[in-house]
N, C-alpha and C positions, 0 to 999 in steps of 0.2 A: 504494500500500500504506500510505500515511501514516495513513489513517483506519481501516484494517482492524483487526480484533481481534488479528491476528498482530503488528502493529506495537506494540500496547499491551501484549502479553504479555512481550516482551523481544526481545533481539537474535537469539537462536537459537531457532527454533520447529520442532518436528517433528510432522507430521501423518501418521497411518497409518490408512487406512480398511481394515477387515477385513470382508469380506462375511459376513453372518450374525451379526455382533456386535451385542449389545444396548447400550443407553446405558451400562450398567455392564458392561464386558467380562468381569468375574469372574463374572457371572451367565449368561454365554453357554454354549453347548454345549461339551463338552470339546475337540473339534477346534479351535474358535475360540479357546478359552483357550490351547491349545498354541501356536497361531500368535502370539497376543499375547505370551505368555511368551518365545518365541524372539525376537520383535522387540524386546522390552524388554531382553533379554540383550545383543543386538547393540548397542542404543543405549547401554547402560551401558558396554560395552567401548569404544565410540567416544568417549563424551563425559564419563564420570565419571572423576575423578582416581583414580589407583591408590592 
């Protein structure tokens, strides 16, 4: 993993693949955006300081 892009981004990297998602998830269909929004909310609760 030393030379991978993940290693260059930082210590903690989260990747989520959402089927049907476009390169800009906010331009995707509403059900895809809902999945992305729910995932972001979970991520924020797990990693963002209160």
